[in-house]
N, C-alpha and C positions, 0 to 999 in steps of 0.2 A: 317407478313400476304399476300397472293397475294390478290392486289386488283383492279376489272376492273372494267369499266364503258364504255361507249359508247352509241350513238347515232345510230339507225342504222334503215334501213326501213322496211316494212312487219313483219312478226311475223314468227317466229317456234313453230311448237304442240309439246308439250311435253306429257311424257308417258301418261298413261290415268288412273284416278283412281280406286281404286276396285270397281268393280263394283257390290253395294252390299248396299240396305237400312241398313241392320242391320250395315254395316260399318258409313251411314250418320248418322241415331240415337246416335252411341256412340258417334260419333266428337261432334253431337249436344251437348249432357248432358255432357260432358269435358269439349271442349274449349270455351263452355259461361262460366265455369268457372274464377276467378280471376287464369291469367295466370302469376304465378309466377315460374320462373324455375324450384326453387327446389320442386316445392308444385307437379311438373310435373316427378320428378324424382321419389317422395314419391307414388306417389300415383298408386292404385294397378287397373290394366285394366284388365278387362274380357280375359279370355285366346283366343275365335276368335277372337276377336278384335288387339289380339298381333300378330295372327297370320295372319291376313291382315297387320299389320304395316309391320313386317319385309318385305314383299314383296313393298313396299315404302319405298326406297333409298333417297331421297331428304329431306329437312327441311319439314316440314310441315309450312303452314299460321295459324296461329291463328286469324290473324286481319288483314281487311282491308276495310278502310275509306277512302272515297272521300265526300271531304267538299267543295260548290263551293258559293260563291253571286256574284251574276250580278244583277250592278246597271247600270241603264240605259244603258244596251247591253253591257258592260262593266264587262267579269266573270274572277274572281277571284277564282284558282283550287289549290285545297291541297290535297294532296292523300299521305294515310299512311298506310301502309304495316308492319305488328310485322312477321316474320318468329323465327319457332323454330329448335333447331338440340337435337333431346333427345334420340339418338348413339350414342355410342361410343366412336366415330370417329368422325374426321372434315369432313363436308361435303357442296357442294356447293349449295350456295340459288344465285336464281338470279329471280332479280327480273324487271317484263316489263311490261311498261303501254303502249298502242297506246293513243296517242294525236292528235289532230290537226294538220295538216301541219300546217293553219293559224298561230296557237297558239306560242308563245315563252315562254321558259321554264324559269325561274325566279332564282328558289333558288334550291337543294338540300342537303339535309341532310341525315346520316344515323352515327348509332352507332351498332356494332359490340363488342358481348361482354361487357366488361371496355370501348372500345376505342371508341370515334364517332371522326367523318371524318366531315369537311362539303363544299360546293362547293364555290369555284372562280373563277366568271367571268372573264375571260384574253383574250386581241387579242389576234386570231391566229397570230403564228407564221411562216415567211416563210419556202419554204419547206428545209428537213433536206437530207445532204444525204445520200445514200444507207447503212453506216453503224451507221449513226444517228439512221436511221428509224426501225434499225434493235433492238436497245437498246431500242426504246418508246413503250411503248402502246396507241395503236388506240387513239386518241383524241375526246372528247365527241362534236363532230361536226355530223350534218344531211349529208349522202349522198346523190346521185344523183336519187334514187330508190324511191317510192311511190305509197302505196296502195290506193287509191282512195281518195286521202286526208290526209292520217293517214300518222305518221312515230311514229314509235317501239322507247322509250328509254329502256334503258336493261342497270339495274345492275348487275354486278356478282360478289359475296365475299365468301370466304371461312368460316364457322359457327362453330368456337371451340364444341368440342361435349358440348353435354349438357348446350349451351348458345342458346341466340338468337340474331338475330338481327331487327332492326328498319331500314323503309326511311322513309324521309318524301321529296316528290316532289311537287314542286310548279309552275305553267301556268298560263298564264295567253291570250286573247283574244277578240277580238273586233266582238262582233257576228252581222251576215250578213245577211237580210233579203232577203230572199227568196221566191218566191211564194207565198207571205202575211204573212210569220210569222218567229220569230225567232229561231235557234234549236240550243238547247244546248245538245249535245252530251259527255254521260259519256263512255268509253268501261270498261268494266268489263268480266275480264279474264284475272283470278287470275290461271287458272292452274289447280284448284286442289278444293273440296270442301272450305271452311272459315268458321271456327266457328262463326264470329264477322265479319258481314259483312254488309255495313252500304255504302247507295247515300247518302246525303244530299242536296239540292241545296236551296239557299236563291235567292228572286228575289224582285228587291226595282225597279221600274218605279211611278214616278213620274206622269207623261203622264195616267195613271190609263191603270192597265193588261187586256188583252181580248181574248177570246179565248185560254184557257191555259188547252193545253190538253198532257199527257203522254198516249202514243201508248205502244203497244207491243215490248216484246225486238227486236233487230232488228239482226242478225246474218249479217253475213261478205258478203251474199252476195248482199244485198238489200242497201247497203252502200252507197254511195252520191248520194241515192234518196231522193227524197223530201216526197214522200207518198208511202207506203206499202199496198201493198193488205192484205185487213182483217183486218183494222186497227180498234179492236172493242173495246178492254179493254185494261185497265193498267195490272201492272207485279202485279204478288202478291205481295203483305203483300205493295205495294203502297200509300202512303197517301197524300192526295191535299188539301188544303187550303188556303187560300186567302181571302183579302180585294180587294175596290178597288185599292190600288199602289203596296201592299206586297205578297208575296204569299214562300207559303213553301213546298216543295214536296221532303217525303222519301221514301227509298227504301230499305229495311231490312229485306231480307227474310232468314230461315230458314237453318239450311242442309238438312231439308228435303226436302224443298222446292227448294231449290240450285238442289239435288237430282232431282228432277224431271223438272227440265227445263235445263239443261245438265251436265251429272255426271261424266263430263273430266274438269268441275271449267270452260268451254266455256261457260259465257252465253250469252253474247253478249252485244249491245248497245243501254245501257238507255239514252231513249229520253224524250226530254222536246220540245214541240212547246210551243208560244207564239206571240201576238201580242199585240200593245200598244195602244192606243185613239191618232186618228189625224183626221187633216182636211185643205181643202185645202188653207195655211194659207206660211208664212217663214217658217212655220216649228219649231222643239223645240231648243231653244236655250238651253244651259246650263253653267253657269259660278262661278267656284271655282278657289280663288287665284291666279287670274291671267290667268285663264284660259278660254276658251271657246272650248265647242263643241255645232255642230249646226247641224240636223237629219231634212234632208226634205223628204218626202216621202208624197207628195200630193194622194186623192183620189177621185171619179166621176170626172173624166175624160174623155174624149171620145178618142177612142184609134185614132191613127196618120195613117192613108194608108203604106203598106209596101210596096216595091220594094225588092226581093229577089231572089236569086240562089242559090239553093241546086249543089254543086259539090260532087260528091259520085264518091269512092274509087270501084274498081268495076276489082282489079286485083285477081291475081291465091291467091293469097293470105287471100282474104274474104271468101274464098268455105265456104260453110256449116252455123254454125250457125252465125257467122257475118253478112253474110252477109242478111239473113235470119231473121233475128231479122231486119240490118238497113232497110229494106224493110216496116216488118210489124211498124216500129217506123215513117216510111214518109208517110204510108197509111193513119194513124190517122195524121199526122201534116198537111197533104196537103186536110183533111178535116176538118180541123179547121182555114184555110182562111179566111180571109174575105172579101165580096165582092168589094170591093174600092181596095182589093190587088194584084198584080200585080208578078208572076214566071215564073222559068223557072229551067232546071234540068240537069244538066252534068254530065256524066258516064266517068269514066276515067281507064284503064291501061297505057298499052303503046300507045293506041290510046285512041284520047280524042274523045266524041260525043256527041252533042249539041241535047238538045229533039226538042227544037223549033231555027229554025236557027237564029239569026240575032235578036231577038225579045222576050218582058219579054210578057207575056199573060196574060191575065183578069180571073178572078175568076169567072170562069162558069160549071155550071155541065156537061156542054160535055169536057171539058179541064181540068177540076178534074178527070174526068174518062180514059182520053187518057193519064194523066200523070202517073196513078195507072198501065195501062197496060204497061207502057213504063219500067215503076222498074220490074215491074214483071217479066218481058222480058231479064231485065241485066243479064247476066250470068259472073261468075270470069272467068280472064283468063289473063295472060301476067303480064308484069310488074309495077313498079308507078312511075307515072309522075306527079311527084307534081307542078313542076313548069309550064310543060305545063299547066296542069288543073286551076292552079291558075290566070295564066294571058289569057285564055281564057273565063276563068267566071269574072275577071277584066271587059276584053276589052268589052265581052257582055253588062255589067252594066253600061260599064261607055258610048256608044255607047245610050244605048236606055233613059237617063239622058238627053244627050247633044242634040238628036235629034227626042225627043219629048216633050210635055209640060206639062210634068212630074208636081204635085204639090208639089210647095216649098217647105211645113213643110211634105212630106212623109220621111221616112225612108227607107233608099237603105242600104242591106246588105250580104253579100255571109257567106252561114254555110258550111265548110268544114271538111267533114268527111275522114278519112284511120284509117288502120291497122298496118300503115310499116312504112320504109324509101326509100326515092327516089332511086330509080334504075334506071332508064329510063331518057332519058335528065340532063338536069341539077342536079349534086346531090350533090354540093357542097354546103353546107346551106348557107352562107355569100350572097353567091349570086341568093339564091335562095328569102331571108330575102331581099336585095336590089331592086331582078326583084318585088316582090312582092310590097312593099314598091314605088316603081317608078308608073305601072301599076295604084294601087288606086288614090295616090296623094291626101288623106287625104277626099275621096269625101264620101266615105262611112266603113262602117265598117266589118271586116272582123271576124269572131265564129270558133274556131275552136273542131276539136273534136279526140281526139283519142281514139282506140277499142285494147285492148292487151298489150301482153308486147312489143313488136319489136317495136313500135312508137315512135320516135325519140321528148319524149318532149320539151327538150329545144327550138327545132325551134316551133313547134307547140303554145308553150306561147310564144315565141318572135316574131311570127309573129300575135296573136293576140294583144300582149301588142302597138303594132309599129303602129296597124291597129285600132284602140279603140274598140278596142272586148274585150274576155273572150274565156278562152279554158276550156276546160274539159276531161278528162282522165277517160275511162270506161274498168273494166275488162268484158273479155269474159265471158257472165254466162245466165244463164236462163232468169237473169232480164234485158237483157242490151236495150231492147225497152225501157221497160220503161224509163231507164235513158234518152233514147234518145229523149225520148218523152219531159219528167221533164225539160231538159235543154232547150227547147225552148219554149217553156213553159214561159221559163223567160226570153226569147230574143221576145218573139209573140207580143208580145201587146206594143208600143210603144205608152205613154202619149203624154209629151215633149222631143223635138228634142231643142240644142244649149243653155241648162242652163247654166246661170252663176251668182253665188253666189258673193255679191261685200261689200264688212267694209271700215269704210271707212279709208284710209290711215297711217292718222295718230294716228289712234287709237291699231289699228295690228299690229304685225308681225312674219313671219314664219307661213303663213295660208297654209294651204296643200289645193291640189289640189281642185281649184273655179270654175273650167268651165270642163263642162259632155256634149259631144255630144246626147246622147241617156238618157229619163229614164224611163225604163220599168216596166210596173203594175205590184206590188210585190214585189218590190225591194226599195234600200234606199239610198240618198245622201249623204255622209259624210263628216262634214267639223271639222275642227280644228284647231287652232291658241293662241296665243298669247297677252293681254293685253298689251298693253307698255302707255296708255295716263289711266294713276291711280288716275286723277284729275275729271277723266269726271263720271258723272251719270248714262248714256246710251249709248250702243251699238248700232249705224243705222244698220242695214240691208235690203239691196235689194234685190232681186232674180230675175229676168228674163229669160221665156222659152219663146216657141212658140209650142201653141197648134194647132193643124189641123187649118182655117183660122182666126186663134186667137192669141195677142203678151200680154203677161201675164206682169205684174210687181208686186211685192207683195214686201209692206218695212213696218219697224216697229221699234220702240224704247225697245231694253231689258234692264227693271233696271238693273243698276250692283248694288248689295248692300251692305254690308260691309263685310269684310274677316268674321266675325265671326258668319253672317247668313248664310253664304253658308261653311261655314264649317263643317264637320263630321265626324273628329277626334275623337271629344266629346262624341258623343252617343255612350253609351254603348252597346258591342258587334262589335265597330266599328275600337278599338286599334287592331296596329300589334306589338305593343312592338319596332318598328323599328323609329319611327316617319312617316313621308310623304307620304299617304297613300292616295294623290288625284288622283282620277281615272281618271277625265277631265285631267289631265297634265299626266297622264298615257296613256290613250287616243288618247291624240295627239302625245304622242311620236311614240307611236304603229303606228301608220300610218305614220307617216314622217318616220319612217324607212324601213316598206314595200314602202314608194314611190321612195324612194333613193332607195331600191332593184331593183324597177323597169328601172327607170332610168339606174340604169348602165347594168340589162341585156339588155337595148336595143340601147346603144349607142355603137359604134365600135372606139370610140375615148383612145386609154389605156389613157390618161393624164388626160380626164375624170372620166374613167371606176377609177382610183388613188385619185382621189376625193372624188367622191362618197363612195368608199369603206371605207377611212377612216372617211369620214364624217359618215355613218352609224353605223362604228364600236366605234367612239366617245358617239354617242349615246348612241348604246350597252350597254358601260362601265357604263356610268352613272346610266342608269335606270335597270341596271345588266340584260337582256334579252340577251341568246342563240340564237348568228343570223350565217351566212354561215359564218362571217367575227370575230366572238368570239367563246371562246370554256370554257367548264367547265372543270377545275383541281379541284381534290378531294384532301384536305391539312390534315391531322391529325390537331386535336386540342390538349388545353394542357393534363398534366397528372390528372388535379382539373376542367377539364367542367363536365357540366352536359350534359346527352344527350339530342338529339333532343328533340322540344315539337316542339307542333301542332301548328303552327300561324294561323290565320283563320279571317276573316270579315265575320262578320253576322250581316245581316242588326236589328236595330230595329228600335220601332214603339214610343217607347220616346223622342218626340220634335224632331220629323223628319221633322214635314212643319217646322220648324222655322230652323233647321238642311240645311238642302237641296236647291238649290234654281233649282227648274224645268220650266222656264217660257214659255209661249206660246205665246209672242209676246203685248198681248194686258193690260200685269198685270203692265206696266211700275206704278208708282204711282205719283201724282198729281204734277203738273207742268212741268214734263216730256216728255209728249204728244208733239206732234208737230202743234203749234197753225200758222202756218204760212199757210200750206193748210188751213186753214179756211179763213185766211187773204186775201187768194190769188184769192178769187171768187168772182163775179161781180155779181151780180146779180138787179132785176130791180124791181120797187113795186110790179110789176103783179107775185100774187100770192094767193092760198088757203093753209092757217095755223091756226092753235088754233080747235075753235068752231062752225066750221071752219066757217073764217072770210077771204072775197075773196076782194082784192083790182088789179080793174084793170088803169093800168098808159097809161092817155094818153099823151105823151112827149113834140109831137109839141104844143098842148093849155094848158103844165102847169097844169094839176089839172087828179086829181084822182076820179075812184070810189068806193065807199066802200060799202060792202052787205052782209048780213049774209044769210043763208037756215038753215033753222030746217030743218033735215033731221032724218031719223027711224035709229037704228041699223042695221048693212045689206045691205042698200042702195048704189047702187054704180050710181055715178055722173057723167057724161061725159067733163071734164077739158078744155081738145082740141080735135077735129076732122079737121083731115086738109086730110082726107085720098086719095082725089080724085088728090090733089094736091101732096107736097110732102108725102104722103104715113104713116101720122104718124098721131097715134090717143091714146088722154089720159083719163086713166080713176081712179075715187080713191074709195075705198070703207070705206067705214064709222065702226066705232065703240060703241057703248055708253057706256055710266059712268055718276052714280046718279048727280042730280044738287046739287052744291053747297046752303049751307041751307041759306036762307031766300030769296033764287030767284025768279026767276021770271018765270023760265025754268020746266019743269018737270024732264029733263035729259036734259044730256050735249052729244055733239057726238065729234070726233074723225078721221081723216084719219089712218086708220093702214094698208093698202096696196095701193099702187100708179103701176097701170101696163102700161106700153109705148108699145106699137104696131108700127113698122116702117117696112112696106112693098115693098120700094124703097130705090138703087134698088136691095136689098134680104130683105127678110125676118129675123126678128127678132121680139123677143117678149122677156118681163123686165118685172120680178115682184118684188116688193122691199116691203121690212116690216121692222120695226124696228131690226130684229135682220137680216136677212140674203138679196140677193138679187139672182133671178136667173134668166140668159141669156141663155134663147135656140133659136137658129141660125142654128136648123139643129141637135143640137147637145147642150145637155145639160151640162151648166157649175152651180155649188152654191156657191155664196162665205160669206164667214160670211163679219156682218158690222163690227166685233168689230178688223180688220185689216186692214189696210190702202191697196190696192191691185189699180192695173191699167190694163184694160182687151180691146186692141184694135182689130178689126177687119178694113175691108176696109172700110166701110163706117157708122163703128157705135164704140163710146169709153165711156168704164163706168169706173167712178174711184171715189173710195171709198178709202174716210179719215177717219181713225176708228174712231168709237162714235158720228161722228160729221153731215158728210153730204153723197153724192153719186148725183154727176156730171154726166150728161149724153147728150153724143153731138154726133150727126148725121149730120154727113157730112160736116162737120166743120159750117153748117148758123143756124144750130137750137139747145140749149142748154138748158138741163131744171135741176137745182139743188133740189135736198130733205133733208131735214134737218130732221132730226133723233133725236127726242126730249125724251129721260130718265129723269125717276124720280128715285134718288136712295133711297128715302122713299115716296113713290105717296098719296098722301090723298084720301081717298075713290071717289071723283070724277075726281080723274085726271090718265090717262091712259098714257102709251107712245105711242108716235104717230109719224106722218109724216107733214112734212108742205112742199109744193110744189108749186117752181118758177122755173119763165121763166127767163132764164140768155141771151137769145140769141135769136129772130124771126126774120130772116132774111130771114129763107128759108120757111117761115108760107106761105100760098096764103094768099091774100085778102079776098077767099072766105072761110076760116077756123072758125071754129065754135066753139060751148060748153061754158061753163060758164065762161073760162080765154081767148077761142080762139077768141072769137068777136071783 
């Protein structure tokens, strides 16, 4: 038997299905029945259907099923396909499946007649001689071509007469967050109508699932774009159900419904988009059996200002649709620039034209208008001087940064777009790469965009990787303008810069990338690693970053439960029959292999290349992943082997709360929270706490004054007022509660809110409650009180010790401590409230007043 198996890029269309709804209804009626081969031979077929079947020479697909489980962004997908050859002679059956280029194939099995073949992942062998190549089939490894981020897995076999073939493909991927959503995509392109077609996707996110949507099927034109025009309703026969943490989505179209979508069986991409609950904290840290994964994607942050240079190809090859759609996208992008941004535009062919010489201009209505005119007048001509254009753009941005007093925390970047390969000036890729890296010098990031089939994908990808950027490739089609705009939207709103995530060195090892130059709105930072200190009860996490004029430090201790509490393999529906399916471990291995591949792509050192290749290959073999350094070889199973059975991971609600650990940082058990933060705080007796009880300390006289104030709920008390000298004002708002029994008061009052206003040297406003802290210094920042955090600006520092206290330091000479009082089981007369203490009053003037300021 001849057996071919390979991975290739792009996909070839096949002959169309008989164009008749009669055939569709017949197939639906016929194929939904039990698919025993002998029954197919014996069953009588209507005469007109027999005539239509004679027109079809290939085996008929009786079943196409995709089942997937997504556990905390990590997706396991199984594709099952059955083909029947009801003809009188052997026929070739071709199984094709488009999968995301970022996914790793982890298994493939098939049975043809009474023989079973299984895939074995092995290391890729060195190149054979020409004679060897002639004798060997093409190995199942990816080639260099890609179609908008998808590759095509293809298996071709000859199916004996009156028999069937079954294919089972498994692949895994870690979903990336873009534009505020995770997008899971399944390609449904069986290229013929299918009797039983079903897609089932189960999602488990303990953080909570939000914004779940299933847009209409997307055809190949719209691949790679985050949003599609006219996203109105889900595909027919789609059923969506979900609770707070679990979701199940099914798509099960009948043959008639398939015919109405596409009679050739190329239905398109079935898409699921969703997000999870999140807030400004250290993020979502999950731990399982010695491995951890850390998701960090804060929200409610003000955007950082940008310094951006657009470098646009205007060579002769851009003529027509490509240049037209580039202009359309740039018109929209310019309109989206913010007032605090600065920008410039460079057009290049064999000549390089800079819109505004030697400077970046601010975003004003006049500058935007003039920039649009410049882009409108760009005309395609000449060759492609990629090296010269990048050198010019890098020099322009470097000079602007060096010569201007720009915001230290602004984000600088180059967005480079081309449709071709270098033809003018320096044309050697290695020289262009080294020249670009030398020019940028790690001072800003380079983002590259390729349009059409003539671009040098490797060059653009490596330029972006070496200069902390990203790359995208789009086909030349009617939707290219929205592709470009969608990519800009991903990087157009930087929220944080210089993000570093740290864990104790004696607790973890083999941690993936933990420093990131920028965090863009709608994206997500993911770090994974191994735990080595198995005696520790917690994992300490610290995140440091810069946001506009503020420095942010977030920290927490994440509880490490016993392995039995984290292991989800015992949950019904989660067994795979092959042992360990630790999704966190596999997410770690996935990220590690991806980083090794990227590191190998970036280096020019052959010895380092070989080391990185061997390390990636070893890990890929351990986890059974098909990568550029491993191949999938088919072996025939024994004579008495069972046909391939579908192995699938499906989440169950039974006991999931106990089996799956998904901690947000504050859920550490009693005793783990760091008490030393409380102990470090030094406070004076001068305070207002309780119901409320005021104490004013006079250290030089060695006595204190105590008094109470019987206020009403809602009253605002002025605690400190020194706005003329130090610029500081502190107020406290009261909340009421019933009086305790047998007491002399009619009700009790507590401080529910403390507000601090500082007008010097810059205005800052703080609002503190037992649940949250709001900092507004022209840019609003929301912090939760149940997570430790530190925020610093030029004149103010706010430090939160989770569920314990908030320390506010103004200019190093004034400090206030706000104690947080929480009651687990409050009595009727108790309320969660705040206590206000003056820790350092050196910066307050002698003229300060208020209940405590005096």
